[in-house]
GUSE-170549 format. One record per residue (C-alpha): chain; x, y, z; residue in three letters. Coordinates in pm, 1 decimal, padded with zeros to 6 digits, always signed. Example, Ala and Ser with C-alpha at 12.3 -4.5 7.8 and 13.67 -1.06 7.14 Angstrom:
BEGIN
<chaine->A, c1->+01230.0, c2->-00450.0, c3->+00780.0, residu->Ala>
<chaine->A, c1->+01367.0, c2->-00106.0, c3->+00714.0, residu->Ser>
This chain:
BEGIN
<chaine->A, c1->-00688.1, c2->-02470.4, c3->+02508.1, residu->Unk>
<chaine->A, c1->-00747.5, c2->-02306.8, c3->+02169.7, residu->Unk>
<chaine->A, c1->-00702.2, c2->-01930.8, c3->+02182.1, residu->Unk>
<chaine->A, c1->-00774.5, c2->-01866.2, c3->+01812.8, residu->Unk>
<chaine->A, c1->-01082.1, c2->-01652.5, c3->+01881.8, residu->Unk>
<chaine->A, c1->-00902.6, c2->-01460.3, c3->+02157.2, residu->Unk>
<chaine->A, c1->-00611.2, c2->-01385.9, c3->+01928.2, residu->Unk>
<chaine->A, c1->-00833.9, c2->-01278.4, c3->+01638.7, residu->Unk>
<chaine->A, c1->-01036.1, c2->-01045.5, c3->+01859.3, residu->Unk>
<chaine->A, c1->-00725.0, c2->-00908.1, c3->+02029.3, residu->Unk>
<chaine->A, c1->-00555.4, c2->-00840.3, c3->+01695.1, residu->Unk>
<chaine->A, c1->-00865.3, c2->-00662.2, c3->+01566.3, residu->Unk>
<chaine->A, c1->-00879.5, c2->-00447.5, c3->+01880.7, residu->Unk>
<chaine->A, c1->-00507.8, c2->-00365.3, c3->+01852.6, residu->Unk>
<chaine->A, c1->-00554.2, c2->-00254.6, c3->+01490.4, residu->Unk>
<chaine->A, c1->-00868.0, c2->-00047.6, c3->+01548.6, residu->Unk>
<chaine->A, c1->-00744.6, c2->+00103.8, c3->+01871.8, residu->Unk>
<chaine->A, c1->-00404.9, c2->+00201.5, c3->+01732.4, residu->Unk>
<chaine->A, c1->-00574.3, c2->+00380.4, c3->+01444.3, residu->Unk>
<chaine->A, c1->-00821.7, c2->+00555.2, c3->+01673.7, residu->Unk>
<chaine->A, c1->-00549.7, c2->+00653.8, c3->+01917.2, residu->Unk>
<chaine->A, c1->-00341.6, c2->+00816.6, c3->+01646.5, residu->Unk>
<chaine->A, c1->-00643.5, c2->+01014.5, c3->+01526.2, residu->Unk>
<chaine->A, c1->-00703.9, c2->+01132.3, c3->+01882.9, residu->Unk>
<chaine->A, c1->-00342.6, c2->+01243.3, c3->+01910.3, residu->Unk>
<chaine->A, c1->-00359.5, c2->+01440.6, c3->+01586.8, residu->Unk>
<chaine->A, c1->-00695.9, c2->+01593.9, c3->+01681.8, residu->Unk>
<chaine->A, c1->-00546.5, c2->+01694.3, c3->+02016.5, residu->Unk>
<chaine->A, c1->-00258.2, c2->+01866.5, c3->+01842.8, residu->Unk>
<chaine->A, c1->-00501.4, c2->+02039.9, c3->+01607.4, residu->Unk>
<chaine->A, c1->-00724.7, c2->+02163.0, c3->+01890.1, residu->Unk>
<chaine->A, c1->-00422.0, c2->+02293.4, c3->+02081.0, residu->Unk>
<chaine->A, c1->-00303.8, c2->+02477.0, c3->+01770.1, residu->Unk>
<chaine->A, c1->-00647.6, c2->+02640.3, c3->+01752.1, residu->Unk>
<chaine->A, c1->-00606.5, c2->+02766.9, c3->+02107.2, residu->Unk>
<chaine->A, c1->-00828.2, c2->+02507.4, c3->+02274.7, residu->Unk>
<chaine->A, c1->-00568.0, c2->+02390.2, c3->+02524.3, residu->Unk>
<chaine->A, c1->-00800.2, c2->+02188.7, c3->+02750.7, residu->Unk>
<chaine->A, c1->-00973.4, c2->+02012.1, c3->+02464.3, residu->Unk>
<chaine->A, c1->-00643.7, c2->+01939.2, c3->+02293.4, residu->Unk>
<chaine->A, c1->-00495.5, c2->+01798.4, c3->+02611.8, residu->Unk>
<chaine->A, c1->-00803.7, c2->+01581.2, c3->+02664.0, residu->Unk>
<chaine->A, c1->-00741.8, c2->+01410.2, c3->+02330.4, residu->Unk>
<chaine->A, c1->-00365.2, c2->+01386.9, c3->+02380.8, residu->Unk>
<chaine->A, c1->-00429.4, c2->+01216.6, c3->+02714.2, residu->Unk>
<chaine->A, c1->-00684.8, c2->+00994.7, c3->+02544.1, residu->Unk>
<chaine->A, c1->-00415.4, c2->+00886.3, c3->+02296.9, residu->Unk>
<chaine->A, c1->-00187.5, c2->+00783.1, c3->+02582.6, residu->Unk>
<chaine->A, c1->-00467.4, c2->+00592.8, c3->+02753.9, residu->Unk>
<chaine->A, c1->-00563.4, c2->+00409.6, c3->+02435.7, residu->Unk>
<chaine->A, c1->-00203.9, c2->+00311.1, c3->+02366.0, residu->Unk>
<chaine->A, c1->-00191.1, c2->+00160.3, c3->+02715.0, residu->Unk>
<chaine->A, c1->-00483.6, c2->-00064.2, c3->+02610.9, residu->Unk>
<chaine->A, c1->-00298.4, c2->-00155.1, c3->+02291.1, residu->Unk>
<chaine->A, c1->-00003.6, c2->-00256.8, c3->+02506.6, residu->Unk>
<chaine->A, c1->-00224.1, c2->-00473.6, c3->+02730.7, residu->Unk>
<chaine->A, c1->-00372.7, c2->-00656.8, c3->+02433.1, residu->Unk>
<chaine->A, c1->-00035.3, c2->-00693.5, c3->+02260.9, residu->Unk>
<chaine->A, c1->+00118.6, c2->-00833.6, c3->+02579.0, residu->Unk>
<chaine->A, c1->-00168.5, c2->-01078.4, c3->+02616.1, residu->Unk>
<chaine->A, c1->-00120.4, c2->-01195.1, c3->+02258.5, residu->Unk>
<chaine->A, c1->+00249.3, c2->-01249.0, c3->+02323.1, residu->Unk>
<chaine->A, c1->+00168.4, c2->-01434.6, c3->+02646.3, residu->Unk>
<chaine->A, c1->-00033.2, c2->-01671.2, c3->+02428.3, residu->Unk>
<chaine->A, c1->+00260.8, c2->-01720.4, c3->+02191.0, residu->Unk>
<chaine->A, c1->+00143.7, c2->-01493.5, c3->+01911.0, residu->Unk>
<chaine->A, c1->+00330.4, c2->-01195.3, c3->+01770.5, residu->Unk>
<chaine->A, c1->+00087.5, c2->-00907.4, c3->+01713.5, residu->Unk>
<chaine->A, c1->+00075.4, c2->-00753.9, c3->+01369.0, residu->Unk>
<chaine->A, c1->+00088.4, c2->-00383.8, c3->+01300.0, residu->Unk>
<chaine->A, c1->-00194.1, c2->-00324.4, c3->+01058.4, residu->Unk>
<chaine->A, c1->-00325.7, c2->+00030.5, c3->+01048.0, residu->Unk>
<chaine->A, c1->-00553.3, c2->+00046.7, c3->+00746.4, residu->Unk>
<chaine->A, c1->-00783.9, c2->+00344.7, c3->+00779.3, residu->Unk>
<chaine->A, c1->-00727.6, c2->+00690.5, c3->+00645.4, residu->Unk>
<chaine->A, c1->-00905.5, c2->+00994.4, c3->+00771.2, residu->Unk>
<chaine->A, c1->-00909.6, c2->+01367.1, c3->+00776.4, residu->Unk>
<chaine->A, c1->-00890.3, c2->+01576.5, c3->+01086.5, residu->Unk>
<chaine->A, c1->-01202.4, c2->+01772.3, c3->+01171.0, residu->Unk>
<chaine->A, c1->-01136.0, c2->+02135.0, c3->+01253.5, residu->Unk>
<chaine->A, c1->-01472.8, c2->+02204.4, c3->+01418.2, residu->Unk>
<chaine->A, c1->-01467.9, c2->+02068.0, c3->+01774.8, residu->Unk>
<chaine->A, c1->-01840.6, c2->+01997.1, c3->+01796.8, residu->Unk>
<chaine->A, c1->-01841.0, c2->+01816.8, c3->+01461.9, residu->Unk>
<chaine->A, c1->-01545.2, c2->+01610.3, c3->+01577.2, residu->Unk>
<chaine->A, c1->-01709.4, c2->+01511.8, c3->+01905.0, residu->Unk>
<chaine->A, c1->-02025.0, c2->+01412.3, c3->+01716.7, residu->Unk>
<chaine->A, c1->-01823.7, c2->+01200.2, c3->+01472.1, residu->Unk>
<chaine->A, c1->-01616.6, c2->+01046.5, c3->+01750.5, residu->Unk>
<chaine->A, c1->-01932.2, c2->+00968.9, c3->+01949.1, residu->Unk>
<chaine->A, c1->-02073.2, c2->+00769.7, c3->+01657.4, residu->Unk>
<chaine->A, c1->-01751.6, c2->+00566.5, c3->+01646.0, residu->Unk>
<chaine->A, c1->-01754.7, c2->+00519.7, c3->+02024.4, residu->Unk>
<chaine->A, c1->-02112.3, c2->+00391.9, c3->+02020.9, residu->Unk>
<chaine->A, c1->-02030.8, c2->+00143.2, c3->+01744.7, residu->Unk>
<chaine->A, c1->-01720.8, c2->+00033.0, c3->+01932.5, residu->Unk>
<chaine->A, c1->-01904.8, c2->-00017.7, c3->+02261.2, residu->Unk>
<chaine->A, c1->-02171.1, c2->-00220.0, c3->+02083.4, residu->Unk>
<chaine->A, c1->-01903.6, c2->-00434.2, c3->+01915.3, residu->Unk>
<chaine->A, c1->-01725.6, c2->-00493.6, c3->+02244.9, residu->Unk>
<chaine->A, c1->-02049.0, c2->-00610.9, c3->+02406.8, residu->Unk>
<chaine->A, c1->-02095.8, c2->-00857.2, c3->+02121.5, residu->Unk>
<chaine->A, c1->-01737.1, c2->-00987.2, c3->+02162.1, residu->Unk>
<chaine->A, c1->-01766.8, c2->-01060.2, c3->+02532.4, residu->Unk>
<chaine->A, c1->-01936.2, c2->-01402.4, c3->+02501.9, residu->Unk>
<chaine->A, c1->-01668.2, c2->-01518.0, c3->+02257.6, residu->Unk>
<chaine->A, c1->-01400.6, c2->-01433.2, c3->+02515.6, residu->Unk>
<chaine->A, c1->-01567.6, c2->-01613.4, c3->+02806.5, residu->Unk>
<chaine->A, c1->-01341.6, c2->-01918.7, c3->+02767.6, residu->Unk>
<chaine->A, c1->-01034.6, c2->-01698.7, c3->+02825.2, residu->Unk>
<chaine->A, c1->-01088.9, c2->-01522.6, c3->+03159.7, residu->Unk>
<chaine->A, c1->-00771.1, c2->-01314.3, c3->+03130.6, residu->Unk>
<chaine->A, c1->-00861.4, c2->-01155.2, c3->+02797.4, residu->Unk>
<chaine->A, c1->-01224.1, c2->-01135.8, c3->+02907.7, residu->Unk>
<chaine->A, c1->-01120.4, c2->-00928.9, c3->+03212.0, residu->Unk>
<chaine->A, c1->-00900.0, c2->-00702.2, c3->+03000.6, residu->Unk>
<chaine->A, c1->-01186.0, c2->-00648.5, c3->+02757.3, residu->Unk>
<chaine->A, c1->-01438.2, c2->-00592.6, c3->+03035.4, residu->Unk>
<chaine->A, c1->-01217.3, c2->-00316.3, c3->+03179.5, residu->Unk>
<chaine->A, c1->-01159.8, c2->-00172.4, c3->+02833.1, residu->Unk>
<chaine->A, c1->-01533.6, c2->-00172.8, c3->+02767.0, residu->Unk>
<chaine->A, c1->-01596.6, c2->+00019.2, c3->+03089.4, residu->Unk>
<chaine->A, c1->-01332.4, c2->+00271.8, c3->+02985.2, residu->Unk>
<chaine->A, c1->-01490.7, c2->+00311.6, c3->+02640.8, residu->Unk>
<chaine->A, c1->-01832.8, c2->+00364.1, c3->+02796.6, residu->Unk>
<chaine->A, c1->-01680.9, c2->+00637.1, c3->+03013.8, residu->Unk>
<chaine->A, c1->-01539.7, c2->+00804.3, c3->+02701.0, residu->Unk>
<chaine->A, c1->-01880.0, c2->+00779.0, c3->+02534.3, residu->Unk>
<chaine->A, c1->-02047.3, c2->+00942.7, c3->+02835.4, residu->Unk>
<chaine->A, c1->-01790.3, c2->+01224.8, c3->+02827.8, residu->Unk>
<chaine->A, c1->-01870.0, c2->+01298.1, c3->+02462.2, residu->Unk>
<chaine->A, c1->-02243.4, c2->+01287.6, c3->+02529.8, residu->Unk>
<chaine->A, c1->-02193.8, c2->+01522.7, c3->+02824.7, residu->Unk>
<chaine->A, c1->-01997.3, c2->+01769.5, c3->+02611.9, residu->Unk>
<chaine->A, c1->-02268.1, c2->+01778.0, c3->+02345.3, residu->Unk>
<chaine->A, c1->-02527.1, c2->+01827.9, c3->+02618.8, residu->Unk>
<chaine->A, c1->-02323.5, c2->+02118.2, c3->+02761.3, residu->Unk>
<chaine->A, c1->-02297.1, c2->+02274.1, c3->+02415.5, residu->Unk>
<chaine->A, c1->-02674.7, c2->+02251.9, c3->+02386.5, residu->Unk>
<chaine->A, c1->-02727.0, c2->+02410.4, c3->+02729.2, residu->Unk>
<chaine->A, c1->-02465.8, c2->+02685.3, c3->+02736.8, residu->Unk>
<chaine->A, c1->-02409.4, c2->+02743.8, c3->+02365.7, residu->Unk>
<chaine->A, c1->-02121.2, c2->+02645.0, c3->+02143.6, residu->Unk>
<chaine->A, c1->-01919.8, c2->+02965.6, c3->+02185.6, residu->Unk>
<chaine->A, c1->-01944.3, c2->+02949.5, c3->+02565.0, residu->Unk>
<chaine->A, c1->-01837.3, c2->+02585.9, c3->+02559.6, residu->Unk>
<chaine->A, c1->-01542.7, c2->+02669.9, c3->+02333.4, residu->Unk>
<chaine->A, c1->-01431.9, c2->+02934.2, c3->+02582.8, residu->Unk>
<chaine->A, c1->-01424.7, c2->+02667.5, c3->+02853.0, residu->Unk>
<chaine->A, c1->-01202.0, c2->+02453.4, c3->+02630.8, residu->Unk>
<chaine->A, c1->-00934.6, c2->+02721.7, c3->+02600.3, residu->Unk>
């Protein structure tokens, strides 16, 4: 069986996810340094979770006889304002979820990677819903009140 498509998609996910995970870790550290302990910990935990997905994809690639590449290409600045960061992250999450949905048919011939990606997609949707919920809470209770809850 030819796993070329699986390997290309898996490598792309590893690259994008590693970059995103590192940004989440740095944002978590920034939010903690600002006194927003709960928010900072949320993003530090998110880093750990995302790196677990990187590991699953990397292991799958190695199972298929391919050595994953380390290719982190994006640069970015941390966003000091929590609401602005959540809004920016939500845009990225929505794009990522949409991309994952589009990848699913291409993975159908490889049930193992398909199942990994299906679980990852569900996890990403959950993250998207969390961000949407936080922005909704900010709208309902006010930004300052929400920030107090994140301390």
